[in-house]
N, C-alpha and C positions, 0 to 999 in steps of 0.2 A: 419302363419295366420295373415291377415291384421286386425289391431285393430282399427285404425282411418284413414279413407280414406283421410280426409282433411289434417291431419298432414303429411301423406305420399306424397300427391301432393305438399304440401309446400316444403318438402325435395327434391323432384324431381326438382322443379323449382330452388331452391337454389343451388343444385349441378350442374344443367345445366348452370346457370349463372356464377358460380365460377369455372367451368371446373374441377369438382371433380369426380374421378372414384374410386370405392372401390375394393380392392383385396378380393378374397375369402379366407376362412380359409385354403382351400386346397392349394392355391397358396402361402400363407405365410408358410405353412408347407413344401412345395416343390417349392421354387422360380424359379427353372429351368423351370417350367410350365408357367411362366409369359411370355407374348408375347415379342419377341425381340425388337419391337418398344418401348414398355414401359421401358424395361431395358436401351435402348439407351437414351431415354428422361430423365430418372432418373439420369443417369450418368452425365448429364450436370448440375445438381442441387446439391448444397452443401447439404450434408446429414443432416445438422443441421438447414437448412433454413425452414422458415414457408411456405412451398410450398406443395400443395397436392400431388405432385409427390413422396414425401417422405413417403406417406402411403404405397407405394410399397416396401419400405425398412424395414418394420416392421417385420423382420425375423432374424434368426440366421446366415444367410449366407453372411453377409456383410464383405468385406475384411477389415482387421485391419488397413491398410495403406491408408491415404487419397489420395495418388498418384495412388491407384488402386481402383477405385470406383465400379468395377464389383463384381461379385459373387464369393464366394469360393465354391468349390465342397463339401468340408468337413468344417463344421463350425470351426472357430478359437478356439483353446483350448490350454491348458498348461498342460504338463505332468511333475509333480514334482518328482524329483529323490530321492532315499534313502539318498543321501548325505545331503539333506535338511530336509526331513521329519523324518528320523531315522527309517522308516519302509521299508520292502522290497516291499510291494505292491505298484504299481504305483497309485498315486493320480492324477486324471485327472479333470481339471476344464474347463467347458464351459465358454467363456468370454462374459459376458453380456454388456460390454462397447462397443461392436461392433454395438449395436442397435443405430438408428439415434435419433436426437433431444435431448435426455436426457442422452445418454451414459449409459443406464441401460435397462434391459429387461422388466421392468414394463410397458413400452410403448406397448408391445404386449398385455398384459392383458387389458389395457385401450381401445385399438382398439377393442378387442374381446367383451368387454362389451357394447360399444356404437354402433358399426355397426349393430348388430341385432335389436336394438331399432329403428334405423333409417329406416331400410327396412321393419319393421313390422308396422310402423306408431305409435309406442309407444312414440316417441320423436319427437317434432317439432322444428327443428333448428332455425326457424324464430322468436320464442318468448320464448322458454323454455331454461333454464340454466342447464348445466350438473354439478352436484356437485360431487367432487372427494375426499372422505374421505380417509386419508392415514397417515402413519408416514413418508412420504417423496416422494419416487420415483414414486409411483402410482399417487399421486396428480400431480406431474410434467408431467408424461405421459398423464394423463387425460387432463390437460390444453393444452398440445401440440396437442393431437389428436382432441380435440374440435376445436382448431383454424384451423387445416388443413381441418376439416370437416364442416367449415362454421357456427360454433355455439359458444356460450360463455361458457367457463369452469371456475369453481370456485374451488380453492384448500382449503381443510380443513385439517390442520395438526398441531401437537403440536408446541408450540412457541420455544421450546428448541432444535429443530432439527438443523442440520448443516447450517452454514451461506451460504455455496455454494448452498444449496437447495433454500433458500429464495432469493439469488441474481439471480438465474435462473428464479424463478417465477416473480420477479419484472420486468424482461425484457420481459416476455411473456404474462402476463395477460392484459386484456383490461382496467382494472381499479384497483388501489391499494386495493380497497375494495373487490376485488375478491380473496384475500388471507386472509383466516380466521384462526387466530392463536388460538388454544385451549390450556388450561393449561397443563403443564407437558412436558413429552418427550416421548421416545419410548414406555414406559409402559402404557401410558395413553390413551388406545383405547376407554374406556367407555366415556371419555369426548368428543371424536370425534363423537361418536354416538349421544350424547346428543345435540351437536351443529347441527347435521344433522336433528334431530327430530324437532328442532325449524325451520330450513330452509324448511323442508318438508311441513310445514303448508301453504306455498305459492305454489299454483299449478304451478307456473312458474319454480319451482326448482324440478329437478328430481335427486334423489340420486343414484349414481352408487357405491354401496357398494361392494367392492372387496371381502369382507369376506363372502358374501352370494350370489353373482351372479355366477351361475354355468358356465357361459361362461368363466370365469377365469380358472376354473378347466379344462374345455374342450379344450381350446386353448393350454394349456400346455401339456395335455395328447397327443394332436395331434402334435402340432408344436415342442414343446420342446422334446417330446418323440421321434419324428422322427429325429430331429437334433442330439439328443443324440445317437440314433442308428447308424447314419452315422459315428459319431466319433468312437463308439465302434467297428463297423464293420471294420473300417480302422485299428484300433489298433490290432484287432484279426487277421487280414490278415497278419500283420507284426510279430505277436507273436503266432506261432502255439502252441496249447495247453492251451492258456490263456482263461480266461472267465471273464465276468462281474460279480463281486461278490455282489456289492451293489450300490445303488443310494442314496446319502445323501443330504438332503436339510433342511435348517431352514424353519420352517413352515410359519411364517409371515401370509399372507392371505390364505395360503395353496393352492395357485395356482401352483407354481413350482413343488411341491412334487407330483402333479398328473402325471408328467412324470414317476415317479416310478411305477405307475400302468401299463403304457405302457411297460416299460422295464421288469417288473416282468413277464408279459404275454409273452414277446418275448424271454427273456434270463433266466428266473427263478431267477432273482436277488432279493436281499433283498431291502426293502425300509426303510430308516432310517430318522426319524424326529429329528430336532435339535432345541434347545431353549437356552435361557440365563440362566446360573446358578443362577444369581441374581433374576430371576423370573421363577422358575421351575414349571410351571403350569402342564405340562403333567407328569413330572417325580415325583414330590412330592406334587402335588396339592398346589403348593406354589404361592407366590406373591412377588412383589418387584419392583425395578427400575434398569435399566441398560442402557448401551450406545452402544449396538450392533445395530446400526441404520438400520432399514429395515426389522426386523424380527417379530415385534409385540409380544403380549403375553397377559396374564391374562384371556384369553378365548380360546375356541376351535372354529375355524371358521366353519360355516355351510357347507362350501364346502370341508372340510377336510375329506377325506376317511380314517378315523382312523383305521377301521377294516382291512385295507390292509397294515398297517405299521408293521414292524418287530422289531424295536428297537427305543429307544429315548435316545438322548445324550444331556447333558447340558455343555455349554462352558461359562467361565467367561469373562466378558468384560475387566477385568484386562489383560487377555491374548491378546485379540484382539487389545486393545489400545497399548499394549507394542509392539506387532509384527508389528502393523502399523508403528510405529516409526522405528523399526529395518529394515523393508523392504523398507522404503522410505527415507533413509538418507545415506549420504556418509559414515559415520562411520559404519553404519550397513552393507552396501554393502561390505566394505573392510573386515569386520570380516567374513562375510559369504564366501567370495572368498578365503581370505588368511588363515583363521584358521579353517573353517568348510569344505572347499573343494568343495563348490558349484560352478558350472561353471558360469562364468561371464554372459553368455547369458541368463541363467536361472534367475539369480539375477536381470538382467535388465527387466525381465518380471513381477516381483512381484508387480509392481505398478498397474497391472491389477486387483489386489485384493482389494476391499473395505473392510470395517469392517465385513460385513456379509459373504463375500467371505473367509476371514481369519477364521471366525467362522466355516464355512462349511469345510474348509481344516482341522482345528484342530479336528473336529468331525470325519472326515474320518480317521485321524491318530489314534484317540482313538479306533475306530472300528477295524482298522487293527491290533492294539495291542491286543484287547480283543479276536478276532477270530484267532489270530496268522496267518494272511494272508501272503502269499508268493509272489514271483515275477510274478506268473501267475494269481494272483487275483487282478483284476482291480477294483478300487473304483472310481466312477464318482460323481462329484458334480458340483456346479455352483458358479461362481463369479458374483453376480448379478449386481454389479457396480464396480467402480474402486476407487483407492486412491485419485483421483482428487477431489472427493467431500468432503474430510475431511482435506484439507490442513490447514485451520485456526486452527482447534482443535488440529491437530498434532503439529503445531508450538507452540501452547500454552503449550502442555505437555512437549515438548523439552525445552522450555524456563524455565519451572518450575523445571526441573531437568537437568541442563546443564551437569552434570557429569555422566549421565546415562551410564551404562556399557553394550555394545552389547553382551558380553559373558554371562553376567548374564541373560539378557533377553532371549537369544537363549536357554541356558541350562534350565532355569526355565519354559519357556512357549512353547518350541517346542521339544528340544532334549529329555528331561526327562518327557514329558507329560505322565500322567498315564491314565489308562483305567477306571478311576473312573467316577461316575455320568453317568453311561451308563446302561440302563435297556433293556435286551432282553425280548420282550413282550410275555406274555402268553395271552390266551383268556380272562382271568380275568383282566389283565392289560389293554387290548384293550377296554374292556367294561367299565372299570373304567374311562378311558380317554374320551371315547365316551360320557359317562353319564355327564361329566362336562359341556358339551355343552348345556344341558337342561336348566341350570339357565340363560344363555344368551338368547337363541333362543326361548324357550317356555315361560318362566316366564317374560322375559323383552322385547323380540322383536316380540311376537305375532305369532310365527310359531306354527301350530297345532301339537299336540303330535303325531298324525298319520304321518304327513309329516316328523317330526323329526325322529321318529323311523324307517321309511322306509329306511333311509340312513344306517342303521346297516347291511343291506343285500347287497351283491355285485351285485345282480340283479338290484338294483336301479341305480348304477353307470354305469353298462353296458347299461341300458336302455336309458341313456342320450346321448349315443355316436352317435345316428342318427341325433342329432340336428344340428351339423355343416354342414352336407350335405344339410339339409333343408334350413339353412340360406344361404348357397352358392347358391342354386337355386334362392332364393329371391334377393341376391346381383346381380346375373347375370341379373335378370329381371329388377331390379332397374337401373343398368347401361344402359340397353337397353332403358329404358324410358327416362333417361337423355340425351341419345345420345352422351355422351362424349367419350365413348370408353376407352379402357385400358390405352392409352398413357396419357390421362389427359390434 
């Protein structure tokens, strides 16, 4: 539905002038459907350049090596062996650092939130500013997508996030004032909301709240769900008798975990939500602060389909910090190869896991231990970003404890990890967690009780799934009006 014809025409003109073409949701879910001319044009552009051609790379099928700019048939992933994890079940991680521009999959959510607003005339790129509230990667993704789509993006994120995030933002924003630092760190989501409330008083500012925009849920249901299925189908073909047992994801904005809905419908797998033990909102109605950057907490996102979740696991940031050091140091690599028996090629891939990826891996190990999963029970999860984003903080931890022992870290935080702080959810548990969202969304954010309660029924979520196809029709019409064509 077209909301503002004037804004729509302004966008058409801007995109025509800047030679910007938009991919559809379906094309990002299956990039083999992208026109060959677009693929060839994109291959000539650096994947991290501020070039509209990189909009066509916002998917899971980018090759991991810069020397191979084409598509992978099966998304890049890492299968962790029992020698590392200590469990028989294969732990499989989709690698989010294959995404362009920011090296993290949050750029997918940013595109999904902005593109429908452009093609429905809800956002005018010629004078409005896109505000991206986040604890890090979504804000970076939003700024990148804004720039590629000819508009101004503003990042709102806690001041104590990793230095690498801010260094990236410094290089990408139009003005230093476009980086708004809020108090606190990963656990301070409310402060982000409050800053956005002040910004929203100016009609030039449009808030793209990943925690409440259902496009975030839908793009992961479709694109991450289908990418996950391609990985799983490949593994199942090579492992007769195997099955996907569970999809595990830290909730954060609750976008990624929507892929669990897709996989549950296709394979009958469990969907497992993960949070920080230092702030166990779902598990214990708790609160606190932590350093597992990228997973958010202290509230239940509006787009979280809680009633489809089967378990909740909490992971300590002491473990993710420690394993980040182990996985990304020469001393740690030597111990894993020489004393644990992990293959050198596996150890060399562990840098693909950022803090939230390590968190997801540990939660998968806990689940495998609790359910006594065997070699035919695949657990799939996501490494949302890589260790590259946390180098400064890692160096500081290593400098503070120069005599750290890799054997102690491995034994304490991985080999002997227990299946504690894991709750297999009953209907009572699911409803308790669902009800926690009332205080944020109804009492504080103005969502009607009727709209809030509708989300308790799975019919609500299934009813959303026609939206991407409708947006795709509008994207095709928009591209036709700009006359740019897919190549851009």
